[in-house]
C-alpha positions in Angstrom: -23.0 -67.5 -14.0 -21.7 -70.5 -16.0 -19.6 -69.5 -19.0 -18.3 -72.8 -20.1 -19.7 -72.6 -23.6 -19.4 -68.8 -24.2 -18.2 -67.7 -27.6 -17.6 -64.0 -27.9 -15.7 -61.9 -30.4 -14.9 -58.3 -31.0 -13.3 -56.4 -33.9 -12.7 -52.7 -34.6 -11.7 -51.6 -38.1 -11.6 -48.3 -39.9 -13.0 -47.8 -43.3 -12.6 -45.2 -46.0 -15.3 -42.6 -46.4 -17.3 -42.0 -49.5 -17.8 -45.6 -50.7 -21.5 -45.2 -51.4 -23.9 -42.6 -52.8 -26.9 -43.8 -50.7 -28.4 -41.0 -48.7 -27.5 -40.9 -45.0 -30.3 -41.9 -42.6 -30.1 -40.0 -39.3 -30.0 -42.2 -36.2 -33.4 -42.4 -34.4 -34.0 -43.0 -30.7 -36.3 -45.9 -29.9 -39.0 -45.1 -27.5 -41.5 -47.9 -27.9 -41.2 -51.7 -27.7 -41.3 -51.8 -31.5 -40.9 -49.1 -34.0 -40.5 -48.8 -37.8 -38.1 -46.2 -39.2 -36.9 -45.9 -42.8 -38.8 -49.0 -43.7 -37.0 -51.0 -41.0 -38.7 -52.4 -37.9 -36.9 -52.7 -34.6 -38.0 -55.8 -32.7 -38.9 -55.8 -29.0 -35.6 -57.6 -28.2 -33.6 -55.1 -30.1 -35.3 -52.3 -28.2 -34.7 -54.1 -24.9 -30.9 -54.5 -25.4 -30.5 -51.0 -26.7 -32.1 -49.8 -23.5 -30.0 -52.2 -21.4 -26.8 -51.1 -23.1 -27.7 -47.4 -22.7 -28.5 -47.9 -19.0 -25.1 -49.4 -18.4 -23.4 -46.8 -20.4 -25.1 -44.0 -18.5 -24.1 -45.5 -15.2 -20.5 -46.0 -16.3 -20.1 -42.4 -17.6 -20.5 -43.0 -21.3 -23.0 -41.0 -23.4 -26.1 -42.9 -24.5 -26.3 -44.2 -28.0 -28.8 -43.6 -30.7 -29.9 -46.5 -33.0 -29.5 -46.5 -36.7 -31.9 -48.3 -39.0 -29.3 -49.5 -41.6 -26.8 -50.5 -39.0 -29.5 -52.5 -37.2 -30.6 -54.1 -40.4 -27.1 -55.2 -41.2 -26.6 -56.4 -37.6 -29.9 -58.4 -37.7 -28.9 -60.0 -40.9 -25.6 -61.1 -39.4 -27.3 -62.4 -36.2 -29.6 -64.5 -38.3 -26.7 -65.9 -40.3 -24.7 -66.7 -37.1 -27.8 -68.3 -35.5 -28.3 -70.4 -38.6 -24.8 -71.6 -39.2 -23.0 -71.1 -35.9 -19.5 -69.8 -35.6 -16.2 -70.6 -33.9 -13.7 -68.4 -32.1 -12.2 -65.8 -34.4 -14.7 -66.4 -37.2 -17.7 -64.6 -35.9 -17.2 -61.5 -37.9 -17.2 -63.0 -41.4 -19.7 -64.7 -43.7 -19.2 -67.4 -46.3 -20.8 -66.3 -49.6 -21.7 -69.9 -50.3 -24.0 -70.2 -47.3 -27.6 -69.1 -47.1 -28.2 -65.7 -45.6 -25.0 -64.2 -46.9 -25.1 -60.4 -47.0 -21.4 -59.5 -47.0 -18.0 -60.8 -45.8 -17.3 -57.8 -43.5 -19.4 -55.6 -41.3 -18.8 -52.8 -43.8 -20.0 -55.0 -46.7 -23.1 -55.9 -44.8 -23.8 -52.3 -43.9 -23.5 -51.1 -47.5 -25.6 -54.0 -48.7 -28.6 -52.7 -46.9 -28.1 -49.1 -48.1 -25.7 -47.9 -45.4 -23.3 -45.0 -46.2 -19.8 -44.7 -44.6 -19.5 -41.0 -45.6 -20.4 -39.8 -42.2 -18.5 -42.4 -40.2 -14.9 -42.8 -39.5 -15.1 -46.5 -38.4 -17.3 -49.5 -37.6 -16.8 -51.8 -34.7 -18.6 -55.1 -34.1 -19.2 -57.2 -31.0 -20.7 -60.6 -31.4 -21.7 -63.1 -28.6 -23.7 -66.2 -28.0 -24.3 -68.1 -24.7 -26.3 -71.3 -23.8 -28.2 -69.3 -21.1 -29.7 -67.0 -23.7 -29.3 -63.5 -25.0 -29.2 -62.0 -21.4 -26.2 -64.2 -20.7 -24.5 -63.2 -23.9 -25.0 -59.6 -23.1 -23.5 -60.0 -19.6 -20.6 -61.9 -20.9 -19.8 -59.1 -23.4 -19.6 -56.7 -20.5 -17.3 -59.0 -18.6 -14.8 -59.6 -21.5 -12.4 -56.7 -21.7 -12.2 -56.5 -25.5 -15.9 -56.3 -25.8 -16.4 -54.0 -22.8 -14.2 -51.4 -24.4 -16.5 -51.4 -27.5 -19.8 -51.5 -25.6 -18.7 -48.6 -23.3 -16.6 -46.6 -25.6 -17.0 -42.9 -24.7 -16.4 -41.8 -28.3 -19.2 -43.9 -29.8 -22.6 -42.3 -30.5 -24.4 -44.6 -32.9 -25.2 -48.3 -32.8 -27.0 -51.1 -34.7 -28.5 -54.1 -32.8 -29.3 -57.5 -34.1 -30.9 -60.4 -32.1 -31.6 -63.9 -33.4 -32.0 -67.1 -31.3 -28.9 -67.2 -29.1 -26.9 -64.7 -31.2 -26.5 -61.0 -30.3 -24.7 -58.5 -32.6 -23.8 -54.9 -31.9 -22.3 -52.7 -34.6 -20.9 -49.4 -33.5 -19.9 -46.3 -35.4 -18.0 -43.1 -34.6 -19.6 -40.1 -36.2 -16.8 -38.0 -37.7 -19.0 -34.8 -37.4 -18.8 -34.9 -33.6 -15.1 -35.4 -33.2 -14.1 -36.4 -29.6 -16.2 -33.8 -27.8 -18.4 -36.4 -26.2 -15.6 -38.6 -25.0 -15.6 -38.8 -21.2 -14.1 -41.0 -18.5 -15.8 -44.4 -18.3 -15.4 -47.0 -15.5 -16.7 -50.6 -15.0 -17.9 -51.9 -12.7 -19.4 -48.5 -12.4 -19.7 -46.3 -9.2 -22.2 -47.7 -6.8 -22.8 -50.9 -8.8 -24.0 -53.9 -6.7 -24.2 -57.6 -7.3 -20.9 -57.5 -9.3 -19.5 -60.9 -10.2 -16.5 -62.0 -8.1 -14.6 -63.9 -10.8 -13.6 -63.7 -14.5 -13.8 -67.2 -16.0 -14.8 -66.8 -19.6 -13.4 -69.4 -22.0 -13.5 -69.7 -25.7 -13.2 -65.9 -25.9 -11.0 -64.2 -28.4 -8.1 -62.2 -27.0 -8.6 -63.3 -23.4 -6.7 -61.1 -21.1 -5.7 -64.2 -19.0 -3.9 -66.0 -21.8 -0.6 -64.3 -21.3 -0.7 -65.2 -17.6 -1.3 -68.9 -18.2 -4.5 -69.0 -16.0 -8.1 -69.7 -16.8 -9.7 -67.8 -13.8 -9.1 -64.6 -11.9 -11.0 -62.0 -9.9 -13.4 -59.8 -11.7 -11.6 -57.4 -14.0 -11.9 -53.7 -13.3 -11.4 -51.2 -16.2 -11.2 -47.5 -16.8 -11.2 -45.3 -19.9 -10.0 -41.7 -19.2 -11.4 -38.6 -20.9 -8.0 -37.6 -22.2 -4.7 -39.1 -21.7 -1.1 -38.6 -22.7 0.2 -41.3 -25.0 2.8 -43.5 -23.4 2.0 -42.5 -19.8 1.7 -44.9 -16.9 -1.9 -46.0 -16.3 -3.0 -47.8 -13.2 -5.9 -48.9 -11.1 -5.5 -49.7 -7.4 -8.3 -51.8 -5.9 -8.7 -52.0 -2.1 -11.3 -53.9 0.0 -13.4 -52.5 2.9 -10.5 -52.9 5.3 -8.2 -50.8 3.0 -6.1 -53.9 2.0 -4.9 -53.7 -1.5 -6.0 -56.5 -3.9 -3.1 -58.3 -5.5 -3.2 -58.4 -9.3 -1.8 -60.5 -12.1 -0.6 -57.3 -13.7 3.3 -57.0 -13.5 4.5 -54.5 -11.0 0.9 -53.7 -10.1 0.5 -51.7 -13.3 -2.6 -51.9 -15.4 -2.8 -53.7 -18.8 -4.1 -52.0 -21.9 -3.3 -48.4 -22.4 -4.1 -44.9 -23.8 -7.9 -45.1 -24.1 -8.6 -48.2 -22.1 -6.8 -50.0 -19.2 -7.6 -52.6 -16.7 -6.4 -54.6 -13.7 -6.9 -58.4 -13.1 -7.2 -59.4 -9.5 -5.1 -62.5 -8.9 -7.8 -64.3 -6.8 -11.6 -64.3 -6.9 -13.0 -61.3 -5.1 -14.7 -61.7 -1.7 -18.5 -62.1 -1.7 -20.6 -59.2 -0.5 -17.6 -57.0 -0.2 -17.4 -53.2 -1.0 -14.4 -52.4 -3.0 -12.8 -49.0 -3.8 -11.0 -48.5 -7.2 -8.7 -45.6 -7.9 -7.5 -45.0 -11.4 -4.5 -42.8 -12.1 -3.2 -41.4 -15.4 -1.6 -38.4 -17.0 -3.7 -36.1 -19.2 -2.8 -34.5 -22.5 -1.2 -31.5 -20.8 1.0 -33.7 -18.6 -1.0 -33.2 -15.4 -1.5 -36.2 -13.1 -5.2 -37.2 -12.8 -7.1 -39.6 -10.7 -10.7 -40.9 -10.2 -12.1 -43.0 -7.4 -15.3 -45.0 -7.2 -16.7 -48.0 -5.3 -18.7 -51.2 -6.1 -20.0 -54.2 -4.2 -19.7 -57.8 -5.1 -22.6 -60.3 -5.2 -23.2 -62.8 -2.3 -23.2 -62.7 1.4 -20.1 -61.4 3.2 -18.2 -63.8 5.5 -17.5 -60.7 7.6 -21.0 -59.4 7.7 -21.1 -56.7 10.4 -24.5 -58.0 11.5 -22.8 -61.3 12.4 -19.3 -60.4 13.5 -16.6 -62.9 14.3 -16.6 -63.6 18.0 -12.9 -63.9 19.1 -14.0 -65.5 22.4 -15.6 -68.5 20.5 -13.0 -71.0 19.3 -13.5 -73.2 16.2 -15.2 -76.5 16.8 -12.6 -78.8 18.5 -10.2 -75.8 18.8 -8.4 -74.1 21.6 -10.3 -71.4 23.5 -7.7 -68.7 24.1 -10.0 -66.9 26.5 -8.9 -69.6 29.0 -5.4 -68.1 29.1 -5.0 -65.9 32.1 -3.6 -62.9 30.2 -6.1 -62.9 27.4 -7.9 -59.6 26.9 -11.0 -59.4 24.6 -10.6 -55.6 24.2 -7.1 -55.8 22.8 -6.3 -55.5 19.0 -4.7 -58.9 19.1 -7.6 -60.8 20.6 -9.0 -62.3 17.4 -5.5 -62.7 15.9 -4.4 -64.9 18.8 -7.5 -67.0 18.6 -6.8 -67.6 14.9 -3.0 -68.1 15.3 -3.2 -70.6 18.2 -5.8 -72.7 16.4 -3.9 -72.4 13.1 -1.0 -73.9 15.0 1.6 -71.2 14.1 2.1 -70.0 17.7 1.6 -71.7 21.0 0.5 -70.5 24.5 2.7 -71.2 27.5 1.4 -74.0 29.8 1.6 -73.8 33.6 4.2 -71.0 33.8 4.7 -68.5 36.6 2.8 -65.3 36.2 4.6 -62.5 38.1 1.4 -60.4 38.2 -0.8 -62.9 39.9 2.1 -64.8 41.4 0.5 -68.0 40.3 1.3 -70.8 37.8 -1.0 -70.3 34.8 -1.5 -70.7 31.1 -0.3 -67.6 29.3 -0.3 -66.1 25.8 2.4 -63.5 26.6 1.4 -61.2 23.8 3.9 -58.4 24.8 6.9 -60.7 24.9 9.5 -60.1 22.2 10.2 -62.7 19.6 13.7 -63.8 18.7 14.7 -64.3 15.1 14.6 -68.0 15.5 11.2 -68.0 17.2 9.8 -65.7 14.4 11.2 -68.2 11.8 9.3 -71.0 13.5 6.0 -69.0 13.2 6.7 -68.0 9.6 7.6 -71.5 8.5 4.6 -73.1 10.3 2.5 -70.7 8.3 4.1 -70.9 4.9 5.9 -74.3 4.9 4.4 -76.5 7.6 5.0 -79.8 5.8 8.6 -79.0 4.9 9.3 -77.8 8.4 8.0 -81.1 9.8 9.9 -83.3 7.4 13.3 -81.5 7.1 16.0 -83.3 9.1 18.6 -81.3 11.0 22.2 -81.6 9.9 23.6 -80.7 13.2 22.6 -80.7 16.9 21.9 -76.9 16.8 18.3 -76.4 18.0 17.7 -73.8 15.2 19.3 -75.9 12.4 16.1 -76.7 10.5 14.8 -73.1 10.6 18.0 -71.7 9.2 18.3 -74.5 6.6 14.9 -73.4 5.2 15.7 -69.7 5.6 18.8 -70.2 3.4 16.8 -72.3 0.9 14.2 -69.5 0.4 16.7 -66.7 0.4 15.3 -65.0 3.5 17.4 -62.0 4.8 18.1 -63.4 8.3 21.0 -62.3 10.5 21.5 -65.7 12.1 23.2 -68.8 10.6 24.7 -72.1 11.7 28.2 -70.7 12.1 30.1 -69.8 15.3 29.9 -66.1 14.6 26.2 -65.9 13.7 24.5 -68.4 16.0 24.0 -65.8 18.6 21.9 -63.6 16.3 19.3 -66.4 16.2 18.5 -65.7 19.9 18.4 -61.9 19.7 15.1 -60.0 19.4 14.0 -59.5 15.8 13.1 -56.0 14.8 9.9 -55.0 13.1 11.9 -53.9 10.1 13.8 -57.2 9.7 10.5 -59.1 10.1 9.0 -57.0 7.3 11.9 -57.9 5.0 11.6 -61.6 5.8 7.8 -61.7 5.3 7.9 -59.7 2.1 10.8 -61.7 0.8 8.9 -65.0 1.4 5.8 -63.5 -0.3 7.7 -62.3 -3.4 10.1 -65.2 -3.7 13.1 -62.8 -3.7 15.1 -60.7 -1.2 13.6 -57.2 -0.8 14.9 -54.1 0.9 13.4 -52.9 4.2 11.9 -49.9 2.4 10.3 -52.1 -0.2 9.1 -54.5 2.5 7.4 -51.8 4.6 5.8 -50.4 1.4 4.5 -53.9 0.7 2.8 -54.0 4.1 1.3 -50.6 3.6 0.1 -51.3 0.0 -1.9 -54.4 1.2 -3.2 -53.0 4.4 -1.0 -55.3 6.6 0.0 -52.2 8.6 -1.7 -48.9 9.3 1.6 -47.0 9.4 1.6 -44.2 6.9 5.4 -43.8 6.8 8.5 -45.8 7.4 9.1 -43.9 10.7 5.5 -44.6 11.9 6.2 -48.3 11.3 9.0 -48.2 13.9 11.3 -50.6 12.1 13.9 -50.6 14.8 11.5 -51.6 17.6 11.3 -55.3 18.7 8.6 -57.5 17.3 6.3 -58.8 19.9 4.2 -62.0 19.8 1.1 -59.8 19.4 2.6 -58.0 16.5 3.5 -61.2 14.8 0.1 -62.9 15.0 -1.6 -59.7 13.9 0.6 -59.5 10.7 0.1 -63.1 9.8 -3.7 -62.9 10.4 -4.0 -59.8 8.2 -1.8 -61.6 5.6 -4.2 -64.6 5.7 -7.3 -62.4 5.3 -5.7 -60.5 2.4 -4.2 -63.2 0.3 -5.8 -66.5 1.3 -9.5 -65.8 2.1 
């Protein structure tokens, strides 16, 4: 949905009890499209968005809210005021006493002005939004914005007021001090089993945007979690993986969630894939110091590019591309079949033309998937993938055939064994191990030199390898051409699709 002109705001403030002697009016559930309670009539739109909010809360794990006449009257007054006068970022929660429709500067003032009583409430929270595509768009945008989402889905809230006027939507929430925190439970969004989830977060003109500190204006759709109980100061996290088990890279430093204590979230670095089923796993520590976790799934909107009903056919090359099935040693039933089709047509690895095949005793075109790669050969593949233009334009400083590869390896701080010195040139032509390859790939990805242990963990975290342990990865084994194209293809699918 377009969010170019969204304006949304949220505020949560606590107020002292006992500021009014007006009798408390018990919250009343709304059952019909329109209902009058305590001399206040809830409109059909108010009823609609109460039901929509409660439906999302129930699915997310939060208790449903009851509506309060005085809160709704104050929310409605503020919605009318905002629809009449408009508002800008950061000013949607106040009113100017010199303008028509003024009923109070703060949400507390407006609540008291219509006969509300703070005696039974510990706090009020207000969420305000407007959108050019109408109230439904404003409601959706509130759920998308992390600051507003935490208000709309707060597990400890039990009472709400709703106001709707024109393009303005106002929610005023309370926490009832009589109930304590007994109703507070774990809440997640997108919720378990949710479908048609947006793939991107691109709200602008929103107060306290979670993207501001990262210097970007768009990310993947944000995933949030609010635990039932948590130990203050503990590490909170959410790991998001796709249907292949590949971990989704986030903007959050060190892959740790932002927020904390009662609400935390992760921000995918890139837009999520369309029509993809994702699994989220939240981890935290409870009040007793025990580690806790919760796992759920959701599916994004759109049609998957890897729809199982229309699988990629590795035997069919891209238009104008190279058909790897024509190579004599191609095998459609091998794990590397599709990887080689991609890699050869991407231009990061070549087949061998008219070479002797000892099996058939003929001169044929071969892929040689089981042939080991030297460190220099692997660098050629890596640089063709990451730095093709620079590889093509860098001039050699010496006559050594590997000069350019090692110039660029030095420039990017890659942990290679070879170098343009008499004592190290020989390492360039030795087989590279899987462990050394992992270090070089991960170092290029992170922009810093990493250890072998960190590198293998990186491959596991993002589903680039199925190995469960360092030993299973076989770091001392030689890297074959098939291994290399499989790693690069998975990298492409994980980070660049």
